[in-house]
N, C-alpha and C positions, 0 to 999 in steps of 0.2 A: 210162242214157245221159244221161236227162233230169236225175238228182242231180246232174249232175257241176258244175256251178256251185255248187249248194248245195255239195257235198263239198270245192271250191274253199276257201268261206269259210271252214272248220272245218280246211283243212289251212293254213291262214295263222294263225291261232291255236297251233297246235302249236309255235311258237318261243317266243313268249314262256309256253305252258306250261311247255316242259322247263326254260328261262332258269329257273323260280323254284326249282329244282332243284341249282341252281349258285349256291352263295356268292359266288361271284366277279363273278358278277352282279347289280347292284342287283335287290331284289324288286320284286313289284308294287306303287308308294307312290301315293295317291290315286286308285286307280280309279277313282271315282265319280265323280270330276275329272273324269279322263280322257273317260270317258265321257259326260259332261257337254259337255266341248268336243266329241267325236265328233260327239251329236246335233243341237248347235246348227249346227257349220260345215257340215253334210251337208244342211240346208236349202236353200239357195241352190243347191245342186250338184243334189239330188236335184230341184229346180223346172227346172234346165237340161239334166239328163235327162230329163226326163218331156216338155218341149217340142222336144228334137231328138230324140229314136227313129224312128225310121223314116223320117228323113232324113240326119241324119250317123251315125247308125249304128243296128243293131238288134240285137236277140239272137238268136243261131240256137235256131229250137225244138229240135231235136236235143238239144240239151245243157241246156235249162232247163225248169221243171217248165210249166204249160196255166196256170195262175193267174198272172193278171196285177193289181198292184195298182197305178192311174193309170197302164197300160200297161208298166210297169217286173216283172220278176219278183223275186218274194223275196228272192232270190242277192244282186240287183244294191240293193236296201237296205242289204243287211247289209255288203256291200262299201264300204259308207261309214263303217262303225262297225268292223269287222276290219282294214281295214287302215291307217285312220289310228291307231290301237289301237296296232298295233303297230309304227307310223311313230313315236308318243310315246315307246316303251318304248326305242326305239333314241336317240332325242332325249336323254331322261333321261340314258342312260348312257356318253354322251360326256361328255367335260373340258373343264371351263368358263375360258376364259380371256380375261380382263377387257380392255378396247381398251387398247392404249398409242400412244403417238406415230406408232410404226413402220405401226399397223393402221387409223390414220383413214383413207388413202384407199380405206378400204371404205366409206366413209359416201357417198362419191359412185356410186355406184352404185346405193342408193336412187334418190338426185337424177337419176340418168339411166333409171332405169325409168321414173319418172313419164311419161318421152314414150310408152311405149309402149301407154297409152292413148289418145291418137287417133292413132296409127301403127294399133295394131287395129281402132278405131272404120273408118278407111279402106280397111284390107285386108276388113272384114267386107263393104264396101260394094261392093264386085267379087265377089262371091258363093263366096267363098273364106269362109266364115262360123266353121266350125270353127276355122282359123286363125287367124281375127281375131279371134272371141273367148277364145282361150288366149293372146293375144299382152297384151288387156286386162287379165287375170289377173295380169299382170307388174305392171301398172299399178296396179291392187287393192292387188297386195300392198305394193307402194312406199306407197300411199296408208295400209293399216291398218299397216303398220308404225312410221307417223309418229302416227296418230289414236291408238294404241296406248302408244305411247314404249315398247317394247318392245325396240326396234334392233337387232333381229334381224339386218339385213340390215348392220349394222356388226360382226357377231360371227366370227371366222373357224371357232367351231363350226359357222356353220348352213350351210359351204360345205362342212365336214365329212360333213356330215348330208346335203345335196343328193346328196353323191357315193355315201354308200352307198342313198340312196332310186333313186337310178339305177338301180344293182346289184339292187335290188328290184324295178322295173318289168323291167329287161330276162328276169329269170327269171319272175315272175307275172305281167306282163302280156303276155310272150312268148308263156306258153302260154297264155291266153284268145284269141291274136289267132292262133297258130298253129295252135289247133284247128279251127276258130276256133270258141271261143263267141261272140265280138262281132264280126260283119260291120259293114262303113263305105261310107257313101256317099263315093267318090270323089272328087267332083264339088266336094263343101265341106273338102277341105284339099289341102294343098299337093302330096300327091303323094310326099315321101319319107318315107323309112322306113328303120330302124335292123332290120335283121333283118325280122321280119315288123310289125315294132312303127309306126303312124305316127309320126311327128318330134313331134306335137302331143301325144301322149298322153306326153310326157315331160313337156311345159311344164304338162300337167293336174295330174300326178300330183305334180310339184314345187308347185305353188298351192294344191293340196290340202292336203300335207303343212306347208306352211308356216303358212298360215292355220290350222291346227291347233297346231301351235308357238305362233305367235304367240299366242292366245286362252287355249292352256292357261299361257303363263307370265306372262299379266296376272293369271289369277285366281292363283295362285300368288304372286304379287306382292301380291295383295290377300290373300290367305291364306284363301281362300276354298273 
């Protein structure tokens, strides 16, 4: 049972591995670039994780190994590689549609998301810290999209991607919360859930997936 979270990470990788035997699915390209992207994006999320573990959430000792690195199980460190790696494979298999005049309104989404940063700070100050931090992430996503000039928030592909990521969250995060491998501090979140999943986890997952896609696309554009 203590190996369960570790095995979870291995199961997440089964899909990408099996896909390599299907010619209709794009083979793993630039896998070193994907892993590098995952590693870079993992840093701020791991810092966040270490700072709030024990308050916003904690890991059930029944399903995780006793060894901890900076307070986190090894499986949690792997989570920020295996899950985003799988998400990037999903991203790369989606059709790319260039912006047209009819799709220009999508660009206003990024403008609206800038407001999420001050709103998130205000929510955080009320004590609902996890909710506030997730809202702040949406503001940072918009800022990153602007600074990197990736314009992902203006592409219809991105919203199909997020819909698929939402499905993955329902399956995989649903498992982690239903067992439960992850336990939450209810006082730090809104209390709204989809099945067993705190609504904040969807925002967290969207931010993680988008940051990886943005950085990956920026590096691909530079041919790195």
